[in-house]
C-alpha positions in Angstrom: 0.0 0.0 0.0 1.5 3.4 -1.0 2.4 5.7 1.8 0.1 8.7 2.3 2.1 11.9 1.9 1.6 15.3 3.7 0.3 16.6 0.3 -2.2 13.8 0.1 -3.4 14.5 3.7 -3.7 18.2 3.0 -5.7 17.7 -0.2 -7.9 15.1 1.5 -8.6 17.5 4.4 -9.4 20.3 2.0 -11.7 18.0 0.0 -13.7 17.1 3.1 -14.4 20.9 3.7 -15.2 21.2 0.0 -17.8 18.4 0.2 -19.5 20.1 3.2 -19.9 23.3 1.2 -20.9 21.5 -2.1 -17.7 22.5 -3.9 -15.9 20.1 -6.2 -12.9 18.2 -4.9 -9.3 19.3 -5.8 -6.9 16.9 -7.5 -3.1 17.1 -7.8 -3.5 15.7 -11.3 -5.1 19.0 -12.5 -2.8 22.0 -13.2 -5.4 24.6 -12.1 -6.1 22.6 -8.9 -2.4 22.5 -8.2 -2.3 26.3 -8.3 -5.3 26.4 -6.0 -3.7 24.0 -3.6 -0.5 26.1 -3.6 -2.5 29.2 -2.8 -4.3 27.3 0.1 -0.9 26.1 1.5 0.6 29.6 1.1 -2.4 31.1 3.0 -2.1 28.5 5.8 1.6 29.4 6.1 1.0 33.1 6.8 2.0 34.0 10.3 -1.5 34.9 11.5 -3.0 31.6 10.2 0.0 29.5 11.2 -0.2 30.7 14.8 -4.0 30.9 14.9 -3.7 34.6 15.9 -1.7 33.5 19.0 -4.2 30.9 20.2 -1.9 27.9 19.9 1.5 27.1 21.4 4.8 27.6 19.6 5.3 23.8 19.5 1.9 23.3 17.8 2.7 26.2 15.3 6.0 24.4 14.5 4.2 21.1 13.9 1.8 22.9 11.6 4.6 24.6 9.7 6.5 21.3 9.3 3.4 19.6 7.9 2.5 22.5 5.6 6.1 23.0 4.4 6.4 19.3 3.6 3.2 19.4 1.6 4.4 22.5 -0.2 7.7 20.8 -1.1 5.9 17.7 -2.3 3.6 19.9 -4.4 6.5 21.7 -5.9 8.1 18.4 -6.8 5.0 17.4 -8.7 4.7 20.8 -10.4 7.7 23.1 -10.3 5.7 26.0 -11.7 3.6 26.5 -8.5 4.8 29.1 -6.1 4.6 29.1 -2.3 5.8 32.5 -1.1 5.6 31.9 2.7 8.3 29.2 2.7 
């Protein structure tokens, strides 16, 4: 069984929210979706989002950063044209 990557986990989580709101799921196989995923990751990496406006511990913020940075690197390996500015 293939190992689930951080990118897979991120996309799966976003797709669960998309389903709740009746939006179509994202796929890393689609170039436009990869750009959307990059924008979502970039947004989550912004300091105010990363630290939940100061509501979480520094250790939890580091864990979030590590997860999101790994997902970003994996996405950029799939599609080198996407940009993640917050890395």
